All heavy atoms as TSV, in Angstrom:
chain	resi	resn	atom	element	x	y	z
A	1	MET	N	N	-22.477	33.923	-5.465
A	1	MET	CA	C	-23.637	33.545	-4.819
A	1	MET	C	C	-24.303	32.222	-5.574
A	1	MET	O	O	-24.710	31.270	-5.006
A	1	MET	CB	C	-24.698	34.713	-4.734
A	1	MET	CG	C	-26.001	34.279	-4.125
A	1	MET	SD	S	-25.883	34.276	-2.326
A	1	MET	CE	C	-27.461	33.829	-1.835
A	2	GLY	N	N	-24.254	32.528	-6.896
A	2	GLY	CA	C	-24.756	31.376	-7.741
A	2	GLY	C	C	-24.176	30.114	-7.611
A	2	GLY	O	O	-24.766	29.001	-7.976
A	3	TYR	N	N	-22.768	30.134	-7.456
A	3	TYR	CA	C	-22.041	28.955	-7.336
A	3	TYR	C	C	-22.282	27.940	-6.147
A	3	TYR	O	O	-22.274	26.776	-6.226
A	3	TYR	CB	C	-20.561	29.029	-7.382
A	3	TYR	CG	C	-20.232	29.896	-8.588
A	3	TYR	CD1	C	-19.180	30.960	-8.445
A	3	TYR	CD2	C	-20.469	29.578	-9.912
A	3	TYR	CE1	C	-18.913	31.668	-9.642
A	3	TYR	CE2	C	-20.115	30.206	-11.067
A	3	TYR	CZ	C	-19.268	31.336	-10.953
A	3	TYR	OH	O	-18.853	31.913	-11.921
A	4	GLU	N	N	-22.902	28.698	-5.184
A	4	GLU	CA	C	-23.273	27.903	-3.956
A	4	GLU	C	C	-24.338	26.907	-4.157
A	4	GLU	O	O	-24.552	25.996	-3.528
A	4	GLU	CB	C	-23.648	28.932	-2.855
A	4	GLU	CG	C	-22.423	29.813	-2.360
A	4	GLU	CD	C	-22.894	30.814	-1.459
A	4	GLU	OE1	O	-24.103	30.932	-1.110
A	4	GLU	OE2	O	-22.161	31.658	-1.068
A	5	ILE	N	N	-25.220	27.236	-5.234
A	5	ILE	CA	C	-26.347	26.181	-5.551
A	5	ILE	C	C	-25.731	25.026	-6.025
A	5	ILE	O	O	-26.390	23.968	-5.672
A	5	ILE	CB	C	-27.072	26.903	-6.673
A	5	ILE	CG1	C	-27.759	28.153	-6.104
A	5	ILE	CG2	C	-28.065	26.048	-7.273
A	5	ILE	CD1	C	-28.600	29.014	-7.184
A	6	PHE	N	N	-24.603	25.006	-6.708
A	6	PHE	CA	C	-23.951	23.680	-7.016
A	6	PHE	C	C	-23.172	23.105	-6.019
A	6	PHE	O	O	-23.065	21.840	-5.829
A	6	PHE	CB	C	-23.076	24.031	-8.350
A	6	PHE	CG	C	-23.862	24.404	-9.513
A	6	PHE	CD1	C	-23.630	25.824	-9.988
A	6	PHE	CD2	C	-24.768	23.587	-10.190
A	6	PHE	CE1	C	-24.335	26.282	-10.949
A	6	PHE	CE2	C	-25.397	24.184	-11.219
A	6	PHE	CZ	C	-25.260	25.403	-11.611
A	7	LEU	N	N	-22.495	23.977	-5.224
A	7	LEU	CA	C	-21.361	23.513	-4.337
A	7	LEU	C	C	-21.964	22.870	-3.029
A	7	LEU	O	O	-21.524	21.782	-2.577
A	7	LEU	CB	C	-20.405	24.600	-4.007
A	7	LEU	CG	C	-19.210	24.242	-3.176
A	7	LEU	CD1	C	-18.377	23.148	-3.699
A	7	LEU	CD2	C	-18.437	25.599	-2.983
A	8	LEU	N	N	-22.712	23.686	-2.362
A	8	LEU	CA	C	-23.250	23.323	-0.981
A	8	LEU	C	C	-23.966	22.025	-0.905
A	8	LEU	O	O	-23.735	21.143	-0.043
A	8	LEU	CB	C	-23.971	24.411	-0.462
A	8	LEU	CG	C	-23.100	25.647	-0.055
A	8	LEU	CD1	C	-24.007	26.852	0.518
A	8	LEU	CD2	C	-21.999	25.367	0.991
A	9	PRO	N	N	-24.795	21.727	-1.807
A	9	PRO	CA	C	-25.545	20.311	-1.766
A	9	PRO	C	C	-24.620	19.270	-1.936
A	9	PRO	O	O	-24.736	18.241	-1.280
A	9	PRO	CB	C	-26.577	20.402	-2.952
A	9	PRO	CG	C	-26.762	21.904	-3.258
A	9	PRO	CD	C	-25.521	22.500	-2.823
A	10	ARG	N	N	-23.557	19.347	-2.708
A	10	ARG	CA	C	-22.577	18.355	-2.910
A	10	ARG	C	C	-21.767	18.136	-1.566
A	10	ARG	O	O	-21.478	16.965	-1.178
A	10	ARG	CB	C	-21.561	18.560	-4.132
A	10	ARG	CG	C	-22.318	18.702	-5.465
A	10	ARG	CD	C	-22.878	17.437	-5.983
A	10	ARG	NE	N	-24.319	17.164	-5.621
A	10	ARG	CZ	C	-25.348	17.854	-6.228
A	10	ARG	NH1	N	-25.138	18.781	-6.998
A	10	ARG	NH2	N	-26.519	17.557	-5.731
A	11	ILE	N	N	-21.326	19.109	-0.995
A	11	ILE	CA	C	-20.750	19.063	0.237
A	11	ILE	C	C	-21.616	18.420	1.296
A	11	ILE	O	O	-21.099	17.485	2.006
A	11	ILE	CB	C	-20.144	20.405	0.767
A	11	ILE	CG1	C	-19.154	20.856	-0.224
A	11	ILE	CG2	C	-19.659	20.352	2.171
A	11	ILE	CD1	C	-18.748	22.514	0.049
A	12	ALA	N	N	-22.937	18.773	1.319
A	12	ALA	CA	C	-23.728	18.180	2.310
A	12	ALA	C	C	-23.974	16.793	2.037
A	12	ALA	O	O	-23.995	15.993	3.092
A	12	ALA	CB	C	-25.092	18.967	2.315
A	13	GLU	N	N	-24.094	16.303	0.760
A	13	GLU	CA	C	-24.296	14.856	0.548
A	13	GLU	C	C	-23.071	14.147	1.008
A	13	GLU	O	O	-23.188	13.039	1.501
A	13	GLU	CB	C	-24.491	14.822	-0.940
A	13	GLU	CG	C	-25.853	15.227	-1.431
A	13	GLU	CD	C	-25.902	15.110	-3.004
A	13	GLU	OE1	O	-24.825	14.756	-3.611
A	13	GLU	OE2	O	-26.927	15.561	-3.465
A	14	ALA	N	N	-21.881	14.578	0.697
A	14	ALA	CA	C	-20.641	13.991	1.209
A	14	ALA	C	C	-20.501	13.944	2.674
A	14	ALA	O	O	-20.115	12.913	3.081
A	14	ALA	CB	C	-19.484	14.641	0.429
A	15	TRP	N	N	-20.913	15.015	3.318
A	15	TRP	CA	C	-20.878	15.057	4.810
A	15	TRP	C	C	-21.769	14.025	5.386
A	15	TRP	O	O	-21.382	13.403	6.341
A	15	TRP	CB	C	-21.158	16.323	5.268
A	15	TRP	CG	C	-20.956	16.511	6.829
A	15	TRP	CD1	C	-19.650	16.589	7.509
A	15	TRP	CD2	C	-22.053	16.329	7.769
A	15	TRP	NE1	N	-20.020	16.544	8.827
A	15	TRP	CE2	C	-21.308	16.421	9.102
A	15	TRP	CE3	C	-23.330	16.310	7.721
A	15	TRP	CZ2	C	-22.102	16.450	10.322
A	15	TRP	CZ3	C	-24.124	16.126	8.826
A	15	TRP	CH2	C	-23.464	16.353	10.180
A	16	HIS	N	N	-23.003	13.879	4.866
A	16	HIS	CA	C	-23.980	12.855	5.395
A	16	HIS	C	C	-23.513	11.514	5.090
A	16	HIS	O	O	-23.713	10.615	5.995
A	16	HIS	CB	C	-25.339	13.073	4.815
A	16	HIS	CG	C	-26.061	14.276	5.271
A	16	HIS	ND1	N	-26.531	14.401	6.631
A	16	HIS	CD2	C	-26.542	15.454	4.660
A	16	HIS	CE1	C	-27.031	15.567	6.682
A	16	HIS	NE2	N	-27.083	16.200	5.442
A	17	ARG	N	N	-22.799	11.313	4.071
A	17	ARG	CA	C	-22.193	9.976	3.722
A	17	ARG	C	C	-21.058	9.796	4.554
A	17	ARG	O	O	-20.906	8.458	4.990
A	17	ARG	CB	C	-21.911	9.960	2.265
A	17	ARG	CG	C	-21.519	8.476	1.738
A	17	ARG	CD	C	-21.401	8.550	0.169
A	17	ARG	NE	N	-20.311	9.448	-0.095
A	17	ARG	CZ	C	-20.421	10.509	-0.866
A	17	ARG	NH1	N	-21.577	11.041	-1.174
A	17	ARG	NH2	N	-19.377	11.154	-1.278
A	18	THR	N	N	-20.108	10.590	4.787
A	18	THR	CA	C	-18.691	10.314	5.448
A	18	THR	C	C	-18.643	10.737	6.881
A	18	THR	O	O	-18.061	10.233	7.703
A	18	THR	CB	C	-17.638	10.911	4.680
A	18	THR	OG1	O	-17.789	12.343	4.759
A	18	THR	CG2	C	-17.647	10.425	3.194
A	19	GLY	N	N	-19.440	11.881	7.270
A	19	GLY	CA	C	-19.223	12.460	8.489
A	19	GLY	C	C	-17.940	13.301	8.651
A	19	GLY	O	O	-17.802	13.718	9.782
A	20	ASP	N	N	-17.206	13.298	7.730
A	20	ASP	CA	C	-15.867	14.041	7.815
A	20	ASP	C	C	-16.046	15.367	7.090
A	20	ASP	O	O	-16.199	15.399	5.771
A	20	ASP	CB	C	-14.729	13.272	7.341
A	20	ASP	CG	C	-13.356	13.873	7.384
A	20	ASP	OD1	O	-13.258	14.936	8.006
A	20	ASP	OD2	O	-12.506	13.429	6.719
A	21	HIS	N	N	-15.864	16.501	7.747
A	21	HIS	CA	C	-16.084	17.811	7.089
A	21	HIS	C	C	-15.036	18.179	6.141
A	21	HIS	O	O	-15.332	18.788	4.966
A	21	HIS	CB	C	-16.287	18.903	8.054
A	21	HIS	CG	C	-15.118	19.287	8.943
A	21	HIS	ND1	N	-14.758	18.374	10.020
A	21	HIS	CD2	C	-14.214	20.194	8.822
A	21	HIS	CE1	C	-13.723	18.983	10.504
A	21	HIS	NE2	N	-13.250	20.032	9.841
A	22	ARG	N	N	-13.755	17.774	6.324
A	22	ARG	CA	C	-12.700	17.962	5.363
A	22	ARG	C	C	-12.884	17.233	4.079
A	22	ARG	O	O	-12.644	17.638	2.983
A	22	ARG	CB	C	-11.309	17.812	5.912
A	22	ARG	CG	C	-10.947	18.920	7.082
A	22	ARG	CD	C	-9.654	18.558	7.590
A	22	ARG	NE	N	-9.388	19.475	8.665
A	22	ARG	CZ	C	-8.223	19.956	8.955
A	22	ARG	NH1	N	-7.122	19.593	8.297
A	22	ARG	NH2	N	-8.065	20.860	10.022
A	23	LEU	N	N	-13.198	15.984	4.219
A	23	LEU	CA	C	-13.367	15.120	3.128
A	23	LEU	C	C	-14.543	15.549	2.359
A	23	LEU	O	O	-14.429	15.617	1.080
A	23	LEU	CB	C	-13.528	13.607	3.631
A	23	LEU	CG	C	-13.791	12.583	2.524
A	23	LEU	CD1	C	-12.529	12.572	1.582
A	23	LEU	CD2	C	-13.961	11.174	3.059
A	24	ALA	N	N	-15.598	16.027	2.916
A	24	ALA	CA	C	-16.837	16.439	2.412
A	24	ALA	C	C	-16.634	17.663	1.536
A	24	ALA	O	O	-17.000	17.816	0.413
A	24	ALA	CB	C	-17.937	16.717	3.297
A	25	ALA	N	N	-15.829	18.652	2.113
A	25	ALA	CA	C	-15.442	19.848	1.377
A	25	ALA	C	C	-14.623	19.505	0.121
A	25	ALA	O	O	-14.851	20.070	-1.068
A	25	ALA	CB	C	-14.662	20.842	2.242
A	26	GLY	N	N	-13.720	18.688	0.146
A	26	GLY	CA	C	-12.849	18.160	-0.963
A	26	GLY	C	C	-13.684	17.527	-1.989
A	26	GLY	O	O	-13.540	17.774	-3.302
A	27	GLU	N	N	-14.502	16.635	-1.599
A	27	GLU	CA	C	-15.349	15.942	-2.543
A	27	GLU	C	C	-16.370	16.894	-3.194
A	27	GLU	O	O	-16.585	16.752	-4.479
A	27	GLU	CB	C	-16.229	14.813	-2.002
A	27	GLU	CG	C	-15.343	13.665	-1.471
A	27	GLU	CD	C	-16.207	12.436	-0.971
A	27	GLU	OE1	O	-17.430	12.463	-1.137
A	27	GLU	OE2	O	-15.716	11.670	-0.302
A	28	GLY	N	N	-16.975	17.786	-2.438
A	28	GLY	CA	C	-17.818	18.833	-2.980
A	28	GLY	C	C	-17.224	19.674	-4.050
A	28	GLY	O	O	-17.613	20.053	-5.134
A	29	LEU	N	N	-16.007	20.103	-3.777
A	29	LEU	CA	C	-15.146	20.917	-4.745
A	29	LEU	C	C	-14.818	20.121	-5.993
A	29	LEU	O	O	-14.967	20.539	-7.068
A	29	LEU	CB	C	-13.980	21.404	-4.021
A	29	LEU	CG	C	-14.127	22.665	-3.000
A	29	LEU	CD1	C	-12.845	22.962	-2.406
A	29	LEU	CD2	C	-14.773	23.865	-3.866
A	30	SER	N	N	-14.456	18.891	-5.812
A	30	SER	CA	C	-14.087	18.078	-6.880
A	30	SER	C	C	-15.115	17.780	-7.797
A	30	SER	O	O	-15.039	17.643	-9.116
A	30	SER	CB	C	-13.198	16.884	-6.548
A	30	SER	OG	O	-14.113	16.084	-5.949
A	31	ALA	N	N	-16.344	17.567	-7.106
A	31	ALA	CA	C	-17.613	17.174	-7.970
A	31	ALA	C	C	-18.134	18.511	-8.741
A	31	ALA	O	O	-18.734	18.136	-9.930
A	31	ALA	CB	C	-18.633	16.685	-7.076
A	32	THR	N	N	-17.970	19.641	-8.294
A	32	THR	CA	C	-18.449	20.869	-8.907
A	32	THR	C	C	-17.421	21.666	-9.642
A	32	THR	O	O	-17.921	22.686	-10.229
A	32	THR	CB	C	-19.298	21.650	-7.936
A	32	THR	OG1	O	-18.355	22.047	-6.880
A	32	THR	CG2	C	-20.412	20.833	-7.282
A	33	ALA	N	N	-16.288	21.332	-9.590
A	33	ALA	CA	C	-15.253	22.344	-10.215
A	33	ALA	C	C	-15.419	22.580	-11.634
A	33	ALA	O	O	-15.236	23.654	-12.150
A	33	ALA	CB	C	-13.769	21.600	-9.805
A	34	ARG	N	N	-15.667	21.571	-12.451
A	34	ARG	CA	C	-15.851	21.771	-13.824
A	34	ARG	C	C	-17.102	22.678	-14.163
A	34	ARG	O	O	-16.947	23.516	-15.052
A	34	ARG	CB	C	-16.138	20.297	-14.459
A	34	ARG	CG	C	-16.065	20.344	-15.996
A	34	ARG	CD	C	-16.156	19.051	-16.610
A	34	ARG	NE	N	-15.069	18.255	-16.154
A	34	ARG	CZ	C	-14.930	16.996	-16.500
A	34	ARG	NH1	N	-15.898	16.328	-17.152
A	34	ARG	NH2	N	-13.847	16.287	-16.111
A	35	VAL	N	N	-18.213	22.501	-13.474
A	35	VAL	CA	C	-19.379	23.262	-13.756
A	35	VAL	C	C	-19.102	24.749	-13.324
A	35	VAL	O	O	-19.396	25.731	-13.980
A	35	VAL	CB	C	-20.663	22.845	-13.027
A	35	VAL	CG1	C	-21.680	23.721	-13.080
A	35	VAL	CG2	C	-20.927	21.361	-13.542
A	36	ILE	N	N	-18.464	24.926	-12.197
A	36	ILE	CA	C	-18.156	26.338	-11.661
A	36	ILE	C	C	-17.141	26.973	-12.650
A	36	ILE	O	O	-17.325	28.233	-12.847
A	36	ILE	CB	C	-17.698	26.268	-10.228
A	36	ILE	CG1	C	-18.771	25.858	-9.368
A	36	ILE	CG2	C	-17.108	27.666	-9.829
A	36	ILE	CD1	C	-18.432	25.576	-7.862
A	37	PHE	N	N	-16.074	26.169	-12.979
A	37	PHE	CA	C	-15.127	26.887	-13.860
A	37	PHE	C	C	-15.810	27.232	-15.193
A	37	PHE	O	O	-15.485	28.340	-15.787
A	37	PHE	CB	C	-13.923	25.981	-14.113
A	37	PHE	CG	C	-12.968	26.396	-15.115
A	37	PHE	CD1	C	-12.017	27.429	-14.780
A	37	PHE	CD2	C	-12.984	25.952	-16.578
A	37	PHE	CE1	C	-11.138	27.904	-15.528
A	37	PHE	CE2	C	-12.114	26.558	-17.407
A	37	PHE	CZ	C	-11.144	27.267	-16.960
A	38	ALA	N	N	-16.553	26.456	-15.752
A	38	ALA	CA	C	-17.273	26.712	-17.020
A	38	ALA	C	C	-18.157	28.032	-16.946
A	38	ALA	O	O	-18.127	28.804	-17.751
A	38	ALA	CB	C	-18.109	25.494	-17.487
A	39	ALA	N	N	-18.948	28.030	-15.968
A	39	ALA	CA	C	-19.629	29.327	-15.743
A	39	ALA	C	C	-18.906	30.497	-15.535
A	39	ALA	O	O	-19.307	31.561	-16.139
A	39	ALA	CB	C	-20.544	29.004	-14.552
A	40	ALA	N	N	-17.901	30.516	-14.722
A	40	ALA	CA	C	-16.865	31.546	-14.547
A	40	ALA	C	C	-16.301	31.986	-15.861
A	40	ALA	O	O	-16.141	33.186	-16.197
A	40	ALA	CB	C	-15.944	31.272	-13.541
A	41	PHE	N	N	-15.891	31.036	-16.674
A	41	PHE	CA	C	-15.204	31.299	-18.049
A	41	PHE	C	C	-16.312	31.933	-18.906
A	41	PHE	O	O	-15.939	33.045	-19.613
A	41	PHE	CB	C	-14.756	30.051	-18.641
A	41	PHE	CG	C	-14.210	30.266	-19.958
A	41	PHE	CD1	C	-12.889	30.830	-20.081
A	41	PHE	CD2	C	-14.834	29.883	-21.153
A	41	PHE	CE1	C	-12.308	30.964	-21.311
A	41	PHE	CE2	C	-14.215	30.163	-22.358
A	41	PHE	CZ	C	-12.951	30.546	-22.490
A	42	LEU	N	N	-17.518	31.491	-19.017
A	42	LEU	CA	C	-18.457	32.105	-19.815
A	42	LEU	C	C	-18.802	33.555	-19.407
A	42	LEU	O	O	-19.072	34.479	-20.132
A	42	LEU	CB	C	-19.752	31.333	-19.873
A	42	LEU	CG	C	-19.716	29.905	-20.574
A	42	LEU	CD1	C	-21.002	29.154	-20.418
A	42	LEU	CD2	C	-19.455	30.213	-22.129
A	43	MET	N	N	-18.986	33.808	-17.953
A	43	MET	CA	C	-19.162	35.092	-17.600
A	43	MET	C	C	-18.123	36.152	-17.917
A	43	MET	O	O	-18.318	37.152	-18.341
A	43	MET	CB	C	-19.418	35.152	-16.052
A	43	MET	CG	C	-20.767	34.452	-15.637
A	43	MET	SD	S	-20.959	34.478	-13.770
A	43	MET	CE	C	-20.271	36.064	-13.161
A	44	THR	N	N	-16.778	35.614	-17.830
A	44	THR	CA	C	-15.705	36.438	-18.135
A	44	THR	C	C	-15.642	36.724	-19.588
A	44	THR	O	O	-15.441	37.935	-19.988
A	44	THR	CB	C	-14.347	35.775	-17.721
A	44	THR	OG1	O	-14.486	35.434	-16.426
A	44	THR	CG2	C	-13.211	36.564	-18.123
A	45	ALA	N	N	-16.097	35.839	-20.415
A	45	ALA	CA	C	-16.025	36.017	-21.947
A	45	ALA	C	C	-17.188	37.046	-22.351
A	45	ALA	O	O	-16.890	38.021	-23.111
A	45	ALA	CB	C	-16.295	34.653	-22.663
A	46	VAL	N	N	-18.337	37.004	-21.633
A	46	VAL	CA	C	-19.514	37.930	-21.934
A	46	VAL	C	C	-18.974	39.361	-21.430
A	46	VAL	O	O	-19.186	40.398	-22.146
A	46	VAL	CB	C	-20.772	37.427	-21.298
A	46	VAL	CG1	C	-21.825	38.477	-21.292
A	46	VAL	CG2	C	-21.211	36.116	-21.972
A	47	PHE	N	N	-18.511	39.434	-20.221
A	47	PHE	CA	C	-18.120	40.700	-19.755
A	47	PHE	C	C	-17.018	41.337	-20.641
A	47	PHE	O	O	-16.983	42.569	-20.808
A	47	PHE	CB	C	-17.620	40.687	-18.336
A	47	PHE	CG	C	-18.785	40.290	-17.373
A	47	PHE	CD1	C	-18.588	39.668	-16.086
A	47	PHE	CD2	C	-20.155	40.614	-17.652
A	47	PHE	CE1	C	-19.607	39.300	-15.241
A	47	PHE	CE2	C	-21.219	40.365	-16.807
A	47	PHE	CZ	C	-20.894	39.763	-15.583
A	48	LEU	N	N	-16.069	40.446	-21.028
A	48	LEU	CA	C	-14.911	41.186	-21.865
A	48	LEU	C	C	-15.536	41.450	-23.244
A	48	LEU	O	O	-15.103	42.514	-23.855
A	48	LEU	CB	C	-13.907	40.044	-22.056
A	48	LEU	CG	C	-12.998	39.925	-20.950
A	48	LEU	CD1	C	-12.014	38.668	-21.166
A	48	LEU	CD2	C	-12.220	41.122	-20.532
A	49	SER	N	N	-16.640	40.862	-23.766
A	49	SER	CA	C	-17.183	41.306	-25.014
A	49	SER	C	C	-17.842	42.602	-24.839
A	49	SER	O	O	-17.960	43.455	-25.915
A	49	SER	CB	C	-18.136	40.340	-25.610
A	49	SER	OG	O	-19.338	40.326	-24.731
A	50	PHE	N	N	-18.230	42.977	-23.704
A	50	PHE	CA	C	-18.741	44.382	-23.547
A	50	PHE	C	C	-17.642	45.501	-23.576
A	50	PHE	O	O	-18.024	46.619	-23.852
A	50	PHE	CB	C	-19.480	44.460	-22.118
A	50	PHE	CG	C	-20.777	43.683	-22.060
A	50	PHE	CD1	C	-21.048	43.034	-20.866
A	50	PHE	CD2	C	-21.580	43.436	-23.182
A	50	PHE	CE1	C	-22.184	42.304	-20.710
A	50	PHE	CE2	C	-22.751	42.727	-23.031
A	50	PHE	CZ	C	-22.985	42.038	-21.848
A	51	THR	N	N	-16.436	45.040	-23.322
A	51	THR	CA	C	-15.349	46.150	-23.385
A	51	THR	C	C	-14.794	46.418	-24.689
A	51	THR	O	O	-13.961	47.260	-24.915
A	51	THR	CB	C	-14.270	45.694	-22.305
A	51	THR	OG1	O	-13.771	44.606	-22.768
A	51	THR	CG2	C	-14.819	45.513	-20.905
A	52	THR	N	N	-15.048	45.439	-25.639
A	52	THR	CA	C	-14.438	45.559	-26.993
A	52	THR	C	C	-15.169	46.697	-27.768
A	52	THR	O	O	-16.488	46.777	-27.708
A	52	THR	CB	C	-14.356	44.243	-27.775
A	52	THR	OG1	O	-15.699	43.842	-27.852
A	52	THR	CG2	C	-13.522	43.210	-27.033
A	53	PRO	N	N	-14.437	47.488	-28.528
A	53	PRO	CA	C	-15.262	48.520	-29.210
A	53	PRO	C	C	-16.036	47.916	-30.421
A	53	PRO	O	O	-15.460	46.972	-31.166
A	53	PRO	CB	C	-14.106	49.321	-29.784
A	53	PRO	CG	C	-12.776	48.613	-29.776
A	53	PRO	CD	C	-13.007	47.552	-28.828
A	54	HIS	N	N	-17.205	48.488	-30.683
A	54	HIS	CA	C	-17.977	47.957	-31.704
A	54	HIS	C	C	-18.058	48.810	-32.791
A	54	HIS	O	O	-18.171	50.153	-32.628
A	54	HIS	CB	C	-19.415	47.631	-31.167
A	54	HIS	CG	C	-19.424	46.605	-30.134
A	54	HIS	ND1	N	-19.831	46.863	-28.812
A	54	HIS	CD2	C	-19.246	45.329	-30.205
A	54	HIS	CE1	C	-19.692	45.725	-28.170
A	54	HIS	NE2	N	-19.416	44.667	-29.018
A	55	ARG	N	N	-18.073	48.461	-33.981
A	55	ARG	CA	C	-18.110	49.097	-35.152
A	55	ARG	C	C	-19.634	49.382	-35.624
A	55	ARG	O	O	-20.292	48.359	-35.514
A	55	ARG	CB	C	-17.408	48.589	-36.414
A	55	ARG	CG	C	-15.924	48.581	-36.235
A	55	ARG	CD	C	-15.364	47.950	-37.460
A	55	ARG	NE	N	-14.114	48.482	-37.785
A	55	ARG	CZ	C	-13.372	48.128	-38.711
A	55	ARG	NH1	N	-13.625	47.151	-39.496
A	55	ARG	NH2	N	-12.150	48.757	-38.928
A	56	PRO	N	N	-20.074	50.540	-35.846
A	56	PRO	CA	C	-21.489	50.721	-36.213
A	56	PRO	C	C	-21.730	50.145	-37.691
A	56	PRO	O	O	-20.751	49.955	-38.429
A	56	PRO	CB	C	-21.624	52.353	-36.272
A	56	PRO	CG	C	-20.207	52.949	-36.336
A	56	PRO	CD	C	-19.308	51.719	-35.807
A	57	TRP	N	N	-22.793	49.689	-37.894
A	57	TRP	CA	C	-23.177	49.104	-39.280
A	57	TRP	C	C	-23.111	50.146	-40.321
A	57	TRP	O	O	-23.466	51.252	-40.177
A	57	TRP	CB	C	-24.622	48.509	-39.254
A	57	TRP	CG	C	-24.767	47.319	-38.374
A	57	TRP	CD1	C	-25.206	47.339	-37.007
A	57	TRP	CD2	C	-24.301	46.085	-38.569
A	57	TRP	NE1	N	-25.102	46.152	-36.539
A	57	TRP	CE2	C	-24.528	45.319	-37.374
A	57	TRP	CE3	C	-23.732	45.320	-39.710
A	57	TRP	CZ2	C	-24.391	43.864	-37.384
A	57	TRP	CZ3	C	-23.560	44.032	-39.697
A	57	TRP	CH2	C	-23.837	43.274	-38.519
A	58	SER	N	N	-22.429	49.876	-41.404
A	58	SER	CA	C	-22.250	50.817	-42.505
A	58	SER	C	C	-23.352	50.716	-43.515
A	58	SER	O	O	-24.042	49.821	-43.596
A	58	SER	CB	C	-20.946	50.889	-43.092
A	58	SER	OG	O	-20.600	49.499	-43.530
């Protein structure tokens, strides 16, 4: 759901500029791919950190 905040406005901008829905989808994906990948990578890293065993402080 959160990725749509980045993706859909870029697609809409490209569609208003070109009028071609396929081109707009491609441009939107290419414009936001780096941000979406970085966010997904960080979420995965955080979730994996919850699965690792933690040692109690001695």
